[in-house]
C-alpha positions as CSV (number, residue, x, y, z in Angstrom):
1,M,122.2,61.0,48.7
2,H,120.4,57.6,46.9
3,E,120.0,54.6,49.1
4,S,118.6,53.4,45.5
5,D,122.7,55.5,44.3
6,A,131.3,38.3,33.5
7,H,134.5,39.9,35.1
8,S,136.9,41.6,32.6
9,T,140.2,42.4,34.1
10,P,141.1,45.7,33.9
11,P,143.9,47.2,32.2
12,E,147.1,48.1,34.5
13,P,146.8,51.8,36.2
14,T,148.8,54.4,35.1
15,S,150.6,54.3,38.1
16,A,152.3,51.2,36.8
17,L,151.2,49.2,39.7
18,S,149.6,46.0,38.5
19,R,146.1,45.4,39.7
20,R,147.3,41.9,40.3
21,E,149.7,43.3,42.9
22,L,147.4,45.4,44.1
23,L,144.8,42.7,44.9
24,A,147.7,40.8,46.6
25,L,148.6,43.5,48.8
26,S,144.9,44.6,49.1
27,G,144.0,45.8,52.7
28,S,147.6,46.4,53.4
29,W,149.6,49.6,54.4
30,G,152.0,48.3,51.8
31,A,149.8,48.8,48.8
32,H,149.0,52.2,50.3
33,L,152.3,53.2,50.6
34,M,152.8,52.0,47.0
35,L,150.4,53.8,45.5
36,I,151.2,56.9,46.9
37,S,154.9,56.9,45.8
38,A,153.5,56.5,42.3
39,L,151.0,59.0,42.2
40,G,153.3,61.6,43.9
41,S,151.1,62.7,46.7
42,V,153.5,65.1,48.3
43,P,153.4,67.7,45.4
44,A,149.7,66.8,45.5
45,R,149.6,67.8,48.9
46,R,151.2,71.0,48.7
47,L,148.9,71.9,45.4
48,L,145.7,71.1,47.7
49,A,147.3,73.7,50.6
50,K,146.7,76.2,48.0
51,E,142.9,76.2,48.3
52,K,141.1,79.4,49.6
53,I,137.7,79.1,51.0
54,A,135.7,81.5,48.4
55,A,132.3,80.9,50.5
56,S,130.4,79.2,53.2
57,K,127.3,77.9,54.3
58,P,126.1,75.2,56.6
59,W,125.5,72.6,53.7
60,G,128.9,73.1,52.0
61,R,131.5,75.8,50.8
62,L,133.3,77.0,47.9
63,E,136.9,76.5,47.4
64,E,138.8,78.2,44.8
65,I,141.6,75.6,43.6
66,G,142.9,77.8,40.1
67,E,142.5,80.9,38.9
68,G,138.9,80.8,37.9
69,I,138.5,77.2,38.9
70,W,136.2,76.5,42.2
71,A,135.2,73.3,43.9
72,V,131.7,72.9,45.8
73,V,132.5,70.7,48.4
74,S,129.1,69.5,50.3
75,T,128.8,69.1,54.1
76,P,125.5,67.5,54.3
77,L,126.3,65.6,57.4
78,A,127.8,68.8,59.4
79,E,124.1,70.0,60.0
80,D,121.6,67.6,58.1
81,D,121.4,69.9,55.1
82,W,121.1,68.8,52.1
83,T,121.1,71.8,50.1
84,T,123.9,70.9,47.8
85,L,124.5,67.3,48.9
86,C,127.0,66.5,46.3
87,N,130.2,68.1,45.1
88,G,130.7,69.5,41.9
89,G,132.2,73.2,40.6
90,L,132.6,76.3,38.5
91,V,135.1,76.6,35.8
92,A,135.5,80.3,34.2
93,G,137.0,81.6,31.0
94,K,136.9,84.8,29.0
95,E,133.6,83.9,27.6
96,R,131.6,81.2,29.4
97,T,131.3,79.6,32.7
98,L,130.7,76.0,33.4
99,A,129.0,74.7,36.2
100,I,129.4,70.8,37.1
101,D,126.4,69.1,38.6
102,A,123.0,70.5,39.6
103,Y,122.7,69.4,43.1
104,A,119.9,67.9,45.3
105,R,117.9,70.9,45.2
106,P,117.4,74.1,43.0
107,A,118.3,76.5,45.9
108,G,122.1,74.7,45.9
109,A,122.3,75.3,42.2
110,A,121.0,78.7,42.8
111,W,123.7,79.3,45.4
112,V,126.2,78.2,43.0
113,G,124.8,80.2,40.0
114,G,124.9,83.5,42.2
115,L,128.7,82.7,43.7
116,A,129.7,82.0,39.7
117,R,128.2,85.8,39.1
118,E,129.8,87.5,41.8
119,L,133.2,85.6,41.8
120,A,133.5,85.1,37.6
121,G,131.3,88.1,36.5
122,R,128.6,86.1,35.1
123,W,126.1,83.7,35.6
124,P,126.6,79.6,34.5
125,T,126.3,79.7,30.6
126,D,127.1,75.9,30.5
127,V,125.9,73.1,33.1
128,V,127.5,69.4,32.6
129,I,125.8,66.6,34.5
130,T,128.0,63.8,35.8
131,H,124.9,61.3,36.2
132,Y,121.6,60.5,36.7
133,H,121.3,60.4,40.2
134,G,118.9,62.8,42.1
135,D,122.0,64.5,44.3
136,H,123.5,65.6,41.1
137,V,120.5,66.5,38.7
138,N,117.5,67.6,40.8
139,G,118.5,71.1,41.5
140,L,118.5,71.6,37.7
141,A,115.9,74.4,37.8
142,G,118.0,77.1,40.1
143,F,120.6,77.6,37.3
144,L,117.4,79.5,35.9
145,T,117.2,83.0,36.2
146,A,115.3,85.9,34.4
147,E,117.6,88.5,33.7
148,K,119.8,85.7,32.0
149,P,119.0,82.9,29.2
150,R,119.3,79.7,30.4
151,P,122.4,77.5,30.7
152,R,123.4,75.3,27.7
153,V,123.4,71.5,29.5
154,W,125.4,68.6,28.7
155,I,124.4,65.4,29.3
156,T,124.5,61.8,27.8
157,A,121.8,60.1,26.0
158,T,122.1,57.4,28.5
159,T,122.1,59.8,31.6
160,L,119.2,61.3,30.4
161,E,116.9,58.4,29.7
162,L,117.9,57.4,33.7
163,V,116.7,60.5,34.6
164,R,113.5,60.1,33.2
165,Q,112.9,56.7,34.2
166,A,113.8,57.7,37.8
167,D,111.1,60.7,37.2
168,A,108.3,58.1,35.9
169,E,109.2,55.7,38.7
170,S,109.2,58.2,41.6
171,D,105.9,59.1,43.7
172,A,107.0,62.5,43.8
173,E,105.8,64.9,40.9
174,P,109.4,66.1,38.8
175,D,110.0,69.7,38.8
176,P,108.3,71.2,35.9
177,A,111.1,73.6,35.1
178,R,113.9,71.3,35.4
179,S,112.0,69.2,32.9
180,E,111.7,71.9,30.6
181,M,115.1,72.5,30.7
182,L,115.8,68.8,30.0
183,E,113.9,69.3,26.9
184,Q,116.6,71.3,25.3
185,V,120.1,69.8,25.9
186,T,123.4,68.8,24.2
187,L,124.2,65.6,24.4
188,I,127.5,64.7,25.3
189,T,129.2,62.3,22.8
190,T,130.2,58.6,24.4
191,D,132.9,57.5,21.9
192,E,135.7,60.4,22.6
193,P,135.9,63.1,24.8
194,T,133.8,66.6,24.1
195,E,135.9,69.6,24.5
196,I,134.4,72.9,25.4
197,D,135.8,76.3,25.1
198,L,135.1,78.7,27.5
199,G,137.4,81.3,26.0
200,G,141.1,81.3,26.7
201,R,140.4,78.2,28.8
202,K,139.2,74.6,27.2
203,V,138.2,71.6,29.5
204,R,137.1,68.0,28.5
205,I,134.3,65.9,29.2
206,H,135.4,62.3,29.3
207,P,132.6,59.6,28.9
208,R,132.9,57.3,31.5
209,S,131.0,54.4,33.3
210,G,131.0,52.4,36.8
211,H,129.1,54.4,39.1
212,T,126.2,54.3,36.9
213,A,125.7,52.8,33.2
214,S,126.8,56.6,32.1
215,D,129.3,58.7,34.2
216,V,131.8,61.7,32.5
217,T,134.3,63.4,34.5
218,V,135.4,67.0,33.5
219,E,139.0,67.8,32.9
220,L,141.2,70.6,32.7
221,D,145.2,70.1,31.9
222,E,146.5,73.6,33.1
223,P,146.2,73.8,36.1
224,S,145.3,69.7,36.6
225,V,142.2,69.1,37.9
226,V,139.7,66.5,37.2
227,F,136.2,66.3,38.7
228,F,135.4,62.6,39.3
229,G,131.7,63.1,39.7
230,D,130.6,59.9,41.9
231,L,133.3,57.5,40.5
232,V,135.3,58.7,43.3
233,W,134.3,59.3,47.0
234,N,136.5,60.5,49.7
235,R,136.8,59.9,53.3
236,M,133.3,57.9,52.6
237,F,132.8,54.5,51.6
238,P,130.9,54.6,48.3
239,N,127.2,54.1,46.8
240,Y,127.5,50.8,44.8
241,R,123.4,50.7,44.2
242,D,123.8,51.0,40.3
243,A,127.5,50.4,39.8
244,T,129.5,47.6,37.7
245,P,132.0,47.5,40.1
246,S,135.0,45.9,37.5
247,A,134.1,49.1,35.5
248,L,134.3,51.7,38.2
249,S,137.9,50.5,38.8
250,R,138.8,50.8,35.4
251,S,137.3,54.2,35.3
252,V,139.5,55.8,38.1
253,R,142.3,54.0,37.2
254,A,142.1,55.9,33.5
255,T,141.7,58.8,34.7
256,L,144.6,58.8,37.5
257,R,147.5,61.6,36.3
258,K,151.2,61.1,37.6
259,R,151.7,64.9,37.6
260,P,150.4,67.0,40.8
261,T,146.5,67.2,40.6
262,V,143.5,68.5,42.2
263,N,141.1,65.5,42.3
264,V,137.1,66.7,43.2
265,P,135.3,63.6,44.6
266,G,131.3,63.3,43.9
267,H,131.5,63.4,47.7
268,G,133.6,63.9,50.8
269,P,136.9,66.6,50.9
270,L,139.1,67.1,47.9
271,A,141.4,64.3,47.3
272,D,145.0,64.5,46.8
273,A,147.4,61.4,45.4
274,A,147.2,59.8,49.1
275,A,143.4,60.1,49.2
276,L,143.1,58.5,45.6
277,A,145.5,55.6,47.1
278,D,143.1,54.9,50.1
279,Y,140.2,54.9,47.7
280,L,141.9,52.5,45.0
281,V,142.9,50.0,48.0
282,M,139.5,50.3,49.4
283,I,137.9,49.2,46.6
284,D,139.9,46.6,45.9
285,D,139.7,45.1,49.1
286,I,135.9,45.1,48.8
287,E,136.4,43.3,45.6
288,A,138.6,41.0,47.1
289,A,136.1,40.3,49.8
290,A,133.2,40.0,47.7
291,R,135.0,37.5,45.4
292,R,136.3,35.4,48.4
293,A,132.4,35.3,49.8
294,Y,131.0,34.3,46.5
295,E,133.2,31.5,45.7
296,Q,132.2,30.4,49.3
297,G,128.5,30.6,48.9
298,I,128.2,33.2,51.6
299,P,125.0,35.5,51.6
300,A,125.7,38.9,50.7
301,A,124.4,40.1,53.9
302,E,126.1,37.9,55.8
303,A,129.3,39.1,54.0
304,A,129.0,42.8,54.8
305,K,128.5,41.9,58.3
306,K,131.6,40.3,58.7
307,Y,133.2,42.8,56.1
308,R,135.6,45.5,57.9
309,L,137.1,48.7,56.2
310,P,141.2,47.9,55.5
311,E,144.0,49.7,57.5
312,G,144.3,53.7,56.2
313,V,140.7,53.8,55.7
314,A,138.9,52.3,58.6
315,D,137.5,55.8,60.1
316,W,136.2,56.6,56.9
317,T,132.3,57.5,57.1
318,L,129.3,55.0,56.3
319,F,126.9,57.4,54.8
320,R,124.2,54.7,55.1
321,D,124.6,51.4,57.2
322,R,123.9,49.1,54.2
323,Y,126.6,50.3,52.0
324,F,128.9,47.0,52.5
325,E,125.8,44.9,51.9
326,V,125.2,47.5,48.7
327,A,128.6,46.9,47.1
328,I,128.9,43.1,47.7
329,S,125.8,42.5,46.1
330,A,126.9,44.9,43.2
331,W,130.1,42.5,43.0
332,Y,127.8,38.9,43.3
333,R,125.4,40.4,40.0
334,E,128.2,41.1,37.9
335,L,130.1,37.8,39.2
336,A,126.8,35.8,38.3
337,G,126.9,37.6,34.9
338,K,124.0,39.7,35.8
339,A,125.5,43.2,35.8
């Protein structure tokens, strides 16, 4: 996971709870309960209870979340195994199978590809990259196999540019096979969603931003499933390294659904409505703390030392010790008009 992973008011969230109300309640159990109620957490929890573990390895597991739909849930901290590192998934239709994200290492993508062949009857025909961070793209070459045509890679132009920029700045030589695959991609348009027909099943790729300058979500209507990429983390405090925090908040709220939905975060276990409520309370709380500290002229590092997670998410994992400072610094950049 990457350590190196003027404010406009976001629109009212789809829960109908105003952002001003959220900020006023930020960090309180009241905000948490209101969000849970607005998003319908009980049906979502029942939906999540139907998941089945289709495969498991030290680095993660594949969970069936619907007929022909699986989520990859990575567990890198369990045994310090970063084969996949990020979450992702598989969506199978009658004619094509879509893989969401490409993981940290080729071995991770190859594992997911093999599971697609075993469970869906074919190797992934398509791969969508949600953003440019290495734990979501560096394993792309693992989806290559001698006996199958190479999969079609879906990526935004900005994400592709950022991948190449990161490669140029890295001391390590980029994977030649991955570089070759990135020479033949299908660019995702960023002015409207892109629909992919997998054969009897359609998915939409929605352009977003906030975690990075170019993120996408992958969404299904029936059953209701959203693959968030790193716009959402669950039970782990997110990495704001490249974030524009206000855009992150807007993107997450724009994606919320009122009907029961399985939400696949970029890191951490699958998220029901209650988990999304926790996440929104947390990102609003870090915003409120950053704004107070910025107005008082407190350095970001000092503000981070004083910051504590709000009630309800106090036990969430901090993957890196500096992540509070990274988040507050991201807000400082935006508040200073440098984002």
